[in-house]
C-alpha atoms as one frame of an Amber mdcrd trajectory, in Angstrom:
protein
-115.952-210.819 158.691-118.310-213.718 158.008-119.227-212.359 154.567-115.515
-211.993 153.842-114.899-215.613 154.836-117.768-216.858 152.689-116.223-214.984
 149.786-112.856-216.684 150.341-111.114-213.578 151.649-110.359-214.021 155.333
-108.325-211.019 156.566-104.628-211.735 157.053-103.131-212.253 160.513-101.576
-208.779 160.672-104.875-207.107 159.838-106.714-209.204 162.437-104.189-208.177
 165.087-104.552-204.530 164.068-108.340-204.818 164.291-108.009-206.199 167.820
-105.564-203.432 168.707-108.076-200.803 167.576-110.845-202.497 169.550-108.785
-202.563 172.744-107.799-198.923 172.320-111.468-198.017 171.972-112.145-199.925
 175.202-109.266-198.167 176.969-110.421-194.685 175.948-114.032-195.249 176.970
-113.246-196.920 180.294-110.933-194.013 181.152-113.704-191.552 180.384-116.279
-193.504 182.401-114.052-193.760 185.471-113.542-190.007 185.376-117.250-189.256
 185.212-118.033-191.846 187.890-115.571-190.151 190.212-117.148-186.790 189.437
-120.695-188.089 190.050-119.449-189.457 193.361-118.138-186.032 194.391-114.470
-186.430 193.418-113.795-183.873 190.675-110.107-184.775 190.886-110.952-188.125
 189.319-112.643-186.480 186.336-109.638-184.210 185.760-107.094-187.027 185.919
-108.954-189.608 183.850-109.914-186.976 181.275-106.224-186.148 180.926-105.359
-189.788 180.350-108.179-190.279 177.851-107.126-187.199 175.893-103.570-188.543
 175.666-104.913-191.825 174.240-107.112-190.019 171.711-104.263-187.799 170.551
-102.010-190.799 169.982-104.866-192.469 168.068-105.049-189.456 165.764-101.277
-189.420 165.312-100.911-193.125 164.498-104.244-194.072 162.936-105.580-190.816
 161.493-108.627-190.415 163.747-109.122-189.767 167.450-112.008-192.255 167.585
-110.508-194.699 165.056-113.260-194.225 162.499-112.833-195.620 158.972-109.900
-197.820 160.037-111.671-201.191 159.754-112.639-201.963 156.167-113.734-205.075
 154.212-110.787-207.430 153.949-108.740-205.915 156.756-107.775-202.409 157.841
-107.150-199.141 156.020-104.011-198.295 157.999-100.762-199.832 159.173 -98.409
-199.356 162.086 -94.735-198.518 161.702 -92.081-199.742 164.188 -91.855-196.242
 165.661 -95.590-196.396 166.353 -95.200-199.720 168.136 -92.601-198.118 170.417
 -94.928-195.189 171.158 -97.784-197.525 172.051 -95.625-199.669 174.341 -94.296
-196.565 176.103 -97.833-195.241 176.492 -98.979-198.572 177.962 -96.311-198.357
 180.671 -97.319-194.808 181.613-101.022-195.602 181.578-100.656-198.683 183.748
 -98.655-196.763 186.328-101.181-193.901 186.462-104.222-196.202 186.486-102.863
-198.231 189.397-102.202-195.051 191.388-105.653-193.650 190.630-107.238-196.933
 191.615-105.534-196.681 194.991-106.976-193.186 195.394-110.476-194.333 194.442
-110.312-197.355 196.761-108.985-195.302 199.707-111.452-192.413 199.335-114.090
-193.060 202.012-116.608-190.611 200.565-116.379-192.117 197.087-116.674-195.695
 198.352-119.681-194.682 200.444-121.388-193.630 197.201-120.257-196.681 195.200
-120.745-199.647 197.537-124.252-201.192 197.624-125.513-198.542 195.207-127.493
-199.593 192.127-127.328-203.342 192.731-128.219-205.726 189.924-128.389-209.349
 191.023-127.011-212.171 188.919-130.491-213.686 188.740-132.045-210.492 187.353
-129.144-209.942 184.967-129.499-213.472 183.608-133.287-213.171 183.309-132.970
-209.944 181.304-130.154-211.255 179.125-127.727-208.558 180.282-124.386-208.630
 178.467-120.958-207.059 178.625-119.458-205.157 181.509-122.780-204.921 183.376
-123.202-208.705 183.237-119.631-209.405 184.357-120.027-207.033 187.329-123.021
-209.119 188.457-121.139-212.401 188.293-122.072-213.580 184.796-119.118-214.963
 182.823-119.912-213.411 179.427-117.172-212.022 177.184-117.067-212.667 173.440
-113.280-212.272 173.508-113.128-215.402 175.666-116.031-217.273 174.059-116.418
-217.721 171.129-112.985-216.004 170.969-112.822-215.275 167.243-109.372-214.658
 165.758-107.070-213.257 166.932-108.503-213.489 170.466-108.315-217.266 170.319
-104.511-216.848 170.522-104.307-213.990 173.040-105.441-215.740 176.250-107.777
-212.948 177.317-108.555-212.838 181.027-112.217-212.269 181.836-112.766-209.635
 184.550-115.747-210.253 186.821-117.258-209.209 190.138-120.276-210.647 191.922
-121.870-207.806 193.917-123.515-206.082 190.936-123.317-202.577 192.406-121.653
-199.384 191.187-118.456-200.411 193.004-118.410-203.711 191.080-118.870-201.957
 187.740-116.080-199.530 188.644-113.764-202.414 189.581-114.501-204.297 186.368
-113.565-201.170 184.411-110.275-200.849 186.276-109.418-204.508 185.697-110.451
-204.411 182.038-108.258-201.359 181.506-105.261-203.277 182.815-106.195-206.358
 180.792-106.594-204.267 177.615-103.138-202.799 178.156-101.793-206.333 178.563
-103.593-207.418 175.378-102.189-204.402 173.575 -98.662-205.497 174.486 -99.326
-209.078 173.383-100.766-207.874 170.066 -97.834-205.567 169.367 -95.314-208.324
 170.104 -97.096-210.689 167.710 -97.343-208.082 164.939 -95.246-209.702 162.212
 -94.901-208.210 158.709 -97.765-209.056 156.394-100.769-207.837 154.470-103.150
-205.391 156.098-105.893-205.938 153.551-106.888-208.627 151.055-109.215-208.271
 148.039-112.826-209.112 148.766-114.670-210.807 145.935-118.409-210.118 145.440
-120.747-212.306 147.456-123.727-214.100 145.993-127.157-212.566 146.274-128.860
-213.787 149.432-125.617-214.608 151.242-125.805-214.026 154.990-122.948-212.724
 157.112-122.713-212.571 160.903-120.411-210.353 162.967-119.978-210.830 166.732
-117.411-209.064 168.878-117.020-207.770 172.435-117.267-203.991 172.276-116.424
-201.806 175.246-120.042-201.834 176.518-120.646-205.464 175.643-121.113-207.761
 172.709-122.012-206.151 169.389-123.861-208.338 166.903-124.468-207.534 163.228
-126.432-209.594 160.700-126.097-208.666 157.039-127.794-210.112 153.953-126.406
-209.394 150.493-128.607-208.179 147.688-128.064-208.167 143.945-124.962-206.543
 142.479-123.116-206.089 145.748-125.906-204.185 147.480-127.101-204.710 151.039
-130.562-206.220 151.226-130.935-206.229 155.000-128.751-205.183 157.900-129.443
-205.543 161.596-126.910-204.022 164.038-127.584-205.069 167.629-126.094-202.818
 170.302-125.618-204.188 173.859-127.628-201.243 175.174-130.763-202.814 173.682
-130.537-205.633 176.212-129.080-203.664 179.097-131.452-200.683 179.381-134.167
-202.691 181.219-131.546-203.678 183.804-131.056-200.035 184.767-134.705-199.851
 185.819-134.116-202.690 188.273-130.774-201.293 189.485-132.257-197.956 190.567
-135.000-199.498 192.720-134.582-198.644 196.399-131.950-195.956 195.775-132.254
-192.252 196.487-132.884-189.862 193.576-129.414-188.195 193.760-127.843-191.598
 193.115-129.559-192.001 189.745-126.851-190.146 187.728-124.188-192.304 189.370
-126.035-195.568 188.661-126.844-194.465 185.129-123.206-193.627 184.419-122.059
-196.952 185.871-123.932-198.639 182.992-123.266-195.803 180.491-125.676-197.114
 177.874-126.324-195.694 174.432-129.632-193.911 173.819-129.234-194.338 170.063
-128.261-197.997 170.515-131.745-198.759 171.803-133.264-197.538 168.533-131.105
-199.460 166.045
């Protein structure tokens, strides 16, 4: 987006709102999947079945409305490669109501399940001091009491107009990371509604003029794991000279080593899943 701005082609408001909508739907799908697997790793297979059902519903609606279950190839230079019809807006709002109702009920079940809470609470603790020292970002940071969310600060458009609520906990254990996921799911559904209500007619894509050789562009956004940072330098004739994508997993993997200290071996899969980091992201 920075390269686009430098070239005088800032995406239009509708396309920015659609980009944010896609980002929140990616967050919703992945948090649903994580909560299912966390329940399963804690001995509650029911949780995996129910959250997998909800995630599959979200992915199928993605494919129906945006052409891809995982929303690939939707964000393009200058905007987005898709649009949303009024009927699609209605489907998304209806889905949000169903999801919120089911998520709240499942949260009650998770919170009231003594066996599951026994596995979650005080397991895999990451202190705020250690998280800050290691530069932990995203969900893992917020679960340890660090107020870090790129949707809130620096709050690039359109998040600067959406009044995003940051979801945090302070205990830094598996239970805290589970609770942050639940709260972020509800906040993403709320953001989805706000985005859809603001979605006025307009352009979904603007022409992007070539950038000068040596121009530098910066992208920074809060992905579902944490902040994603990309630095791009233009070469001659519209080529890419250098590109550095920075995944939040790069910073967060060392934190897992500290979180597993003092825990029993069978708890490792549960702690690992509570961070759910990318193996490939470490190697970018």
